[in-house]
N, C-alpha and C positions, 0 to 999 in steps of 0.2 A: 742232839750233841752228846757225844760220849768221850769226854776229855779225861785222859789219864796221864800219869807221870811216865815219860818215856824211859825205857830201860832196855839193855841189850840181851836180857833173858826172855822176857815176855814178847819182845818185839824183834827178835833176831831175824825173822823172815819177812818183816813188814816192808812193803814197797810203796813208793809215792810217785805219782805222775808229776813231772816237773814242768811240762808244757803249759800253755795258756789257752783258754777258750771260754766261751760263754758258760759251758757246763761246770766250770770250776770257779765261777763267781767273778769272772773278769768282764762281764757285760755291764759295765757301769760308766756313767758319764763324768763322774768325779770320784776321786779317791784320796784318802788322807795322806798328807805328806808331813814328814818330820824334819826339823831343822838340820839334822845330821845328813840329810840327802838333798838339801837345797842346791848345792853346787852342781851336782850331776843332773838333777831334775830340771833346773832352769835352762838347760840346753835343749830340752825337748818339749816341755809343757808350760802353759800359763799357770803360774802359782797364784791362787786366789786365797783370800782370807774370808772365812765364814764364822758364824757363831753356832756352837753345837746346842744340844737340847738343854744344857745347863747354862746357856748364855755366855759360854767361854769361847774365846777366839781359837780357831784352829786353821791350819793351812791345808788346802786341797789342790790337787792337780786337775785341771779341766781336760777331760779326755774326749768329750763329744758334746753335741748340741741337743739332740733328741734324747728322750728318756731311755735309759739303759743302753745308750750308744757309746761304744768305745771305738773311736776312729783309728786307733793304733792296733786294733785287733782284726785279723782276717783268718781265712782258713789255714794259713801257714803258722799262725801264732801271733805273738805280740811284737809288732815291728817298731822298735825304738832302740836307741843305744842304751837307754836306762829304763828299768821297770821299777815303779815305786815299791818300797819294801813291804808294805802291807799286802800287796798283790803277789809278792814273791814268797811270803812265809808259808803259804799253803795251809795245811791242817795244824800247824805248830803255833804255840804261844808260850809265853814265859809267865810263870807264877812264882811268887816268893814262898819258900818252904823251909821250915826249920828241920834240922836233923834230930835224931832221937835224944840227943843230949840237951836239946833246948837252946842251942846257940843262936847266933845271929841268923835271921832268915837269908837264904841264898836264892838267887834266881835259878829256876830249874825249868827244863824244857818239857812241855806237855804236848800231847798229840790227841786230836779228835779222831777217834777210830771210825766215826760215821761220815767223815768228810768225803766228798766225791773224788778227791785225788788219791785216796787209798785204793790201790789196785795191784793185782798180781803181776801186771805188766810194767810197773813203774821202777823208779830208781831204788836200789837197796839203801838202807840206812846204816847198816853195820857190815863190816868186812867179814868174810868167812873165817879169817884167822884172828878175828878180834879187832876192836877199835872202830872208830867212826868212819863212815864212807866219805869221800869227797863231797857228795851231795849234802850229807848231814852237817859237815863242817861249814858249808856255804849257808845252810839254814841257820846254824848257830850264829854266824856273823851277821846275818840279816836280823835275827831276833835281838842281838846286841845293839844294832843300829836303831831298832825301834825302841828298845828299853832306854837307851841314852837319849834319844830324841824326845821321848815323852817327858823326861825329867827336865830337859832344856826348854821345852815349848812354853810352859806357863810363865817362867821368869822372862823369857824373850818377849812375849806379847805384853806382859806387864810393863817392861821397859819401853817398848814401842808406844804403848798407850800413854805412859808417863810423859814422854816427850812429844806427844801430839802427832805421831807419824802415821797413825791409821786413819784412813778416810774412806767413806763409802764411794763406790764407783758405779757408773752405769755402763754395762756392756750390751750394745745393740749391734747385731750382725745382720746385714741385708744381703742375701744371696742373689735374689732377683726381685722382680716387681711383685711376685706372689709369695715369696718365702723370706721370712725374717725371724730372728731369734733375739730374745732378751734373756740375760742371765741375772736373775734377781738376788737381792740380799747379799751382795758380796762387797768386800773391802779390799784395799790395797795399801801400799806405802806411798805417801804423798812425795813425789820426787823433789818438789821445790822445798818442802820442809826438811827433807833428808839432806839436801845440798846446803841448806842454811844452818845446819847444826854447828855449834861451836862450843868451846870451853869444856866444862865438866861433862856435858851430855855427849859430846863427840868423843872425848877421851874414854868415858865409861863404855860406850858402845864399841869403840875400836879395840880396847883391851880385852873385852869379853868375847870378841868375835862376832857380835851381833850386828855390827855395822855392815860386814860383808853379807850377812843373812838378809838384811834389809835391801842391800843393793841387788842381790840375786832375785828377790821378789820383783823389784822394779824391772830388771832386765828381762825377766821371763815373760813379760807382757807382750814382747815382740813375737812370741810364739803363737799368738792368736791368728796371725796371718797364715801360718803353716796349718793351723787347725782348719781354717776356712778352705785352704787349698785341698786338704784331705777330704773335707766334706763335699766339695765340688767334684772331686774324683770319684767318691763313693756314689754320689747322685748320678754321675755320668755312666758309671758301670751298671747301675740298676735301670737306666732308662731304656 
């Protein structure tokens, strides 16, 4: 990794491939989701809750059933109406950095110059006349979505846990007599507990927007049927 602060002098001619493929890190069966994208993501993917290495809750989109399998990815790219932000950000990230005067740290865009998306054939980052290209503007919006989502995620899961909404679930998928899958160590929002909320808990979640986030997680589970259909189509095409 060769991560540096992005600027329009050193990187005036830098180009980035915006498409999607296994070579660019998209061959994954789960990817991180942030609360800021639940509304769009729940129309496409099952949203599951997992624990990370630090035993903290995080949301993920289920993309496939086998290891490194993304059923939304084929030779034409990523086929979905919405692509998760961490898969759209490419070689870019946000880091807090102070200016020379030692003021408040500001989020600044960094780029990994060793990332496989860096290519002479890709999208320009800066316009020839100066200013950011439409692609870089899109990247900036994506990074903002990630930055804001990471700040929301911790308090969101703390509230869900406080009101007893998170429950472990068993996902077992049987494709035929010889092929079945289990998705281990995952959680979801308990629909019955969510619908039973009242009083202070309901008011707090509603006013903070977290009630809708919980509802989007619940509604997203219907996408498991679409994932199974995608898996069956993929198996049929390989038969």
